[in-house]
N, C-alpha and C positions, 0 to 999 in steps of 0.2 A: 156077649159084646167083644170078648177077646178074639173069638173066632172071626167075627166080622172085621175087626181091625187087621187080623192076619190076612184075610181075603183081600181087603183093600190095598194093603201093603204089597202083596204078591201081584195084584193087578197093576200096581204103579211101578214096581221095580223093573219089570221086563221092558215096557216102553221107555222108561228113563234111560236105562243102559243102552238100548238100541238107538234111540234118537241122539244120545250124546255122541256115540261113536260115528253115527252117520253124519252129524254136523261137523265133527272133527275131521272126518274123511273129506268132506266137501271143502272145508277151509284149507286142508292140506293140498288138495288138488289145485285150488286156486293159487296157493303159494308156488307149487311146481310150475304152473302155467306162466306165472310171472317171471320166475328166475331160471327157467329151463335153458335159456341161451347161455347162462353163466356156467352150467354144468356139463354141457355137451362138448365132447372132444378134449377133455382135460384128463382122461384116464383115471378118474377117481376110484379108489378101492370101495368095495361094497360096504365095508364097515364104516367108512367115513360118511358115505351117503346115508346109511342107516342112522348114524349118530346125529346127522343134521336133521333128518326127518323127526327123530325123537324129540330133540330140543325144540324144533318148530312146532310140533304138536303140543308141547307143553305151553308155548306162548299163545296158543289158540283157545285154551280152556276158558279164559274170560268171555269169549264170544260163544263158545259151544255150550257151556253149562246153562246160562239163562235160556237159550233157545230150547235146550233139551227139557228143562223144567216146564216151560210153557207148553211145549208140544205134548209131553208125556202126561201132564195133568189134564190137558184138554182131551186127549185120547182115553185116559182112564175113566173120567166121568162121562165122556161120550159113550163109551162101551157100556158102562153101567146103566145109562139112560136108555140106550138103544135096546138092550135086552130086558128092560123093565125091572132091573134089579134095584134101581133107585126108588121106583114106585113101591116095590115090596118092602124096602127098608122104611120108607116114610109111613106106609100103612101099618107097620109094626110099632109106630110111635117114636121112631128114631129120626131126629131132625138132621138136616143137611150139615149143620154145624158140627154135630157129633160124628157124622160120616167123614167130614173133612179133617177132624181133629188129628188123627194119626199122621196124615199127610202134611198138616201144618207143622207138626213136630219135626218130621223129616225135612221139610223145607227150611226150618230154622237151623237144623243141624247142617244142612247143605250150605246155608248162608254163612255159618261160622267157619265151615271148611273153606268156602270161597274166600273169606277174609284171610284165613291162615295161608292159603295157597298164594293169594295175591301179595301178601306181605313177606312171606318167607321163601316160597318156592319160585315164584315168578321172577324175582330179581336174579336168582342164580340161573334159571333157564334162559333169561334174556342175555345174560353175560356169556353163557356157553354158546348160545345160538348166534349172537351177533359176531363174536370173535371167530367162530368157525366159518360163518358165511363170508366174513371179511377175508379170511385166508383162502377160501375156495375161489373167490372172485379175483384175488391177487395172483393165483396160480396160473402159470402159462399153459397154453394149449399143448397137448401131447405132440411129439414130433410127427409131422405129416407132410413129407416132401412130395409134392405133386409133379407130374410130368409137364415140362415146358414152362414152369413158373419159378421165379426166383424166390427162394425161401430164406428168410432172415431171422428165423426163430432161435437159432444157435448163436450164442453171444460171440460177437466179433467175427462172424463168418456169414457169407451169403453163398448158397448152394443152388445150382440148377442142374437138373437131369433131363435128358431128351426123352427117354422112355424107360419103362419097366417091363420085366417079364411077369408072367402070371403068378410066379411064386412070391412076388413082392420083394425079393432080395436082389436079384440080378438087375443091374442098371446099365444104361448106355449114354454116351455123349455127356460126360460129367464135367462140370465146371465148378471150381471152389475158389472163392475170393477170400483171402486172408486179410482181415482188417485189425489184427492185434496191435500193429504199430501205429494205428490211427493216422496213417499218411495217405489214405486213398487206395486205389487199386494198383498197388505196387507189387503184390505177390498173388499170382494166379496159378492154379493147377487145373489142367485139362487132361482127360483120359477118354479112351475109346469105350471102355466098359469097366465094370467093377461089381462089387457086392456091398450090401449094407445090412447090418444086423446089430442088435444091442447085445451087451454082455448078459450072462444069465441073471445077474442081480439087478439089471436095468440101470446100472450106474454110469455106463459109458456106451457110446455109439461108435462102432468100428466101420470105417470105410476101407475096403481093399480095392485099389485101383490097378488097372492093367493098361499097358501101352499108352503112356502119356508124357506130358511135359510140364515142367515147372518154369514159369516166367517171373523174373524178379527185376525190378528197377533198383539199382544200387544207389541208395540215397545217403549212405554213411560217409561219403567223401565230400570235402569242402566244395569242389568245383563240379559237383554232379549236375548242376543246372546248365552248365556249358557243354560238358562232354557227354552227359546223359548215358552213363554206363548201364549196360543191360546184360543179364545173364539168363541163359536158357539151358535147362537140364532135362534130359530125357530119361525115362525109366521103363522097365518092363513090368515091375510090380512095386507098389508103394502102399503103405498102411497109414491111415490117419485116424486118430482117436479123439473123439469129442466128449467132453465132460457134460453130463446131463444133470448135474447137481442143481442147476437153476430151474429145472422142470419139476423137482420134488416140492411137495407142499410143505412149507415151513410154518410151524405154529407160532402165532404171535403171543407175546406175554399178555395174559388176561388182565394184569394190573393196569394196562393202558386204558381199558374200558370200564374198570370197576367203579369209577367215580361218576359215570354218566347217570343221569337221573332215573333212567329206566332200570338200573341195576341196584337201586337203593331201597331199603325198607323204611318204615315210618320214622324210626329213630334217626337213621342216617339222613333222611329227607329233612327232618326238622333241623338237624344240625347244619346241613348244607344251606337251607333257606336262610337261617339266621346269619351264617357267615357271609353269604352272598349279599344279603341286605346290608349288613354292617360295612362290607367292602364298598358297596355302591354309595352309601351315605358319606363314608370317608373320602371317596373319590370326588364327590361333589364339593365337599368342604375344602379339600386341597385345591381344586380348580378355582373356587371363589377366592381363596387367599392368594393364589398366584396372579389372578387378574387384578386384584387390588394392589399387589406389589408391583406388577409390571406396568400398570396404568395408574400410578400413584397420583397423577395430576388431578384425578377426579376428587381426591380427598381435599385438594386445595380450593375447590370451588365453594365459596361461602354463599350465603343467601343473597347478599347484595349483587354479587356477580351474576348469579343465576337470574335474579329479577331483572337485571339490565342486559341480559344476554343478547336480546334482539337488537337493542340499541348499539351494543358493542360491535355486532356483526355489520350493521348498516354503516358503520364508520369506515368500512373497507380496510381491514387490517393488512391487506397486501399493497396498499398505496405506496409504501416506501421501497418497493421492489420494482425492477424493470420487468418487461414482458417475458423475457426468457426465464428469469428467476421465478416469476409467478407460475409459469407453466410447469417448471420442475417441482415447485411446492405442491401445486394441485395434483400433479401426477403421483408424487410421493404419498400424498394424503389418500388418494384413491386406491393406490396399491396397499397401503396399510389397512384401509377399510375392507378391501377384498380379502386380504389375508386373514383379517379378524373374522370375517363372515365364514370363510372356509374352516377356520379353526373351530368356531362355534358349531358349524354343521357337522364337523367330525365328532366333536364331543356329544352332540345331540344324537347322532347315529349310534355312538358307543353306549350311551345311557339307554337308548331304546333297545339295543341288543341285550344288554345286561338285564333290563327289566323283563324282557320276553323270556330270557333264560330262567329267571326266578319264577315267572308265571308257569313255565313248563314243569318246574319242580312241584309247585302247588297243585297243578292239574294231576300229576301222577299220585300225589298224596291223597287227593279226593277220590281218585279212581279205585283205590284199594277199598274204600267204603261203598262206593256206588255199585260195584260189582255184586257184593253180598246183598245189598238192599234190593237190587234189581231182581235177584232170584226170588225174593219174597213177593215183590210187586207182580212179577209175571206169573207166579203161581196163583195169586188171587185174581188174576185175569183168566188164566187157562182153566182152572177148576170150575168156577161158576159158569164160564162160557160153555164148557163141555156138558154141564148139567142142563143148560138151557137149550142148546141145539140138539142134544141127544143123538149124536152121530159119532160112531167110533171108526177105527181103522185109520188108513193113511189117505183118505180122500178129503172130505170137507175139513177135518181138524188140521190137516197140513196147510190148507189154503188160509184158514183163519189164523193159525199160528204164524205163518210167514207174514201175513199182513200186519199183525200186531208187532212182530219182531222187527220188521222193516221200519215201521213207525218209530219204535223205540230206538233203533240204531241210527236212523236219520236224525232224530231229535238230539241224541247223544253226540253225534258228530258235529252238528251245528253248534250246540252248546260248548263242546270242547274247543272247537276252532275259534269261536268267539272269545272264549276265556283266554286262550293262548295269545290272541292278537290284542287283547285288552279292550275289545268292544263290549264286553260284559264282565261283570264281577265273577271271580273264580267260583264262588259258592253258587251263584245263580246259574252259571253256565254248566257246571258239572252236575248239578242236581235238577236240571231243567226237565230231562226225560222222566225222572222219577216223580217230579211234581205234577207233570201232566198225566202220567199213567196211573198214579196212585188213586186219585179220585175216580178214575174209570174202573179200577179194580174194586174199590169200595162199593160203587154203584152196582156193578155186576154181581158182587157177592150178596148185596142186599136183595136184588131182584131174584137171585136164585134161591136164597133162603126163604123168601116170602112167596115162592111159587108164582111170581108175576108172569103173565103170558107175554113175555118179551118177544118170543119168536113165533107167536100165533099169527098165521096169515090173515085170518078174519079180522083180528084186531087192527092190523095195519091197513087192511082194505077199508075198514070203516073210518079209520083216521084220515086217510087220503081222500076218501069220498066226502067226508065232512069238510075237509079243507077246501076241496074244489068247489063244493056247493056254496060255502060262505064267500069264497072269492068271486063266484059268479054273481051272487046277490049284490055284493058290494059294487061290482062293475055295472050292473043293470040299473040299480037305484041307490046311489051312494047316500042320498039325503035320508032315506028311510032306514038305512042300515045303522043299527045302534051298537054293533059289535058283540051282541049277546048270542 
């Protein structure tokens, strides 16, 4: 029996590792396809890009692991069934439950690992990934001055060059607008030719210009608007140095992002949910007290006044005022009503936003458990399904696995989105996919362990044939059809 368990574990380990990294690679390519525009042209160092991919891969584990368990379990039992190894084991008196037992233990261990990863590793990976991605997106594009186009990437300068030589350094027809004084185009440098190259450390960009002029409007005099003084200086050679510090990628302090709900573990989420809930309740109480204080005349309304309110209004309380005063009173009342409605709408939107933020915390809290439970559910779908279809390899198992995983993912996304928007309870929304797929896994496991002919073509042909015949009889003679 020990040798049999070792054989099954070896048959399962290879597909599990292979499918996990394949799924991780596919998700990583999807990430690159989505964000490739943010990376191109920024001169990122290879180690920065490698660090980003590493942290991004860590955040994709919650999607890749359940898919890998589903596909590998289906492939393993599909291979055993295709090569009649399952038949040989069953003929030896070993039930499918005993055959699945070592893989069930492995699945439980993977579920515990998934929970640990989701609670302890994933928050750190999300923090590193989101902060690094934020810094990369904020980084400026590398200096790329094209021919005939005004380039404003350098701070306080606009540069235009007419043409470049093939070496990329020699330039012609150079124009440089200096906007450091923030007074418009009052300082312009033009040159027939020049060279452009960065310093060895990449900290500065050096322009060496030849045969040109500096044009300056002298605006430091009081009467410059009337006399408009102007200065022109020619030069044979001039050097301009531009600081490229703004093009370097600066790392943001990670403490800015660490309180975001995706960067918290269960303990921190519990504390954050409690504090946010208490703050929201306190905010509502303070608002109610402020309204009672600001509109204290509501307290003065006794029961007799309220009972005779309609009579009081019918007596025309504005009869003692002239027409102009009546219009002012009515307009003032309408403005007060409108302002009150705007204020109430503002607080309503604020409460809605705070409640949604609390729901997002609760969604992340439940996701730490749904991930580990999904690993078990998908195993109990993949393993019996592989034993039933008896097909191994990457053909039919991949198709079946993708169908089940897409179903699981779509239901999960629908439930999660509904829970975040408040259309469904948090518990119901987050556990919706597991509640739907778990009975399916139990049913498939039962059918596989009882050797039910679930995939027998003849059984299905007889079923549909019987269904069509009964339907035809009912259509021809509905009175004599008794439903038996």
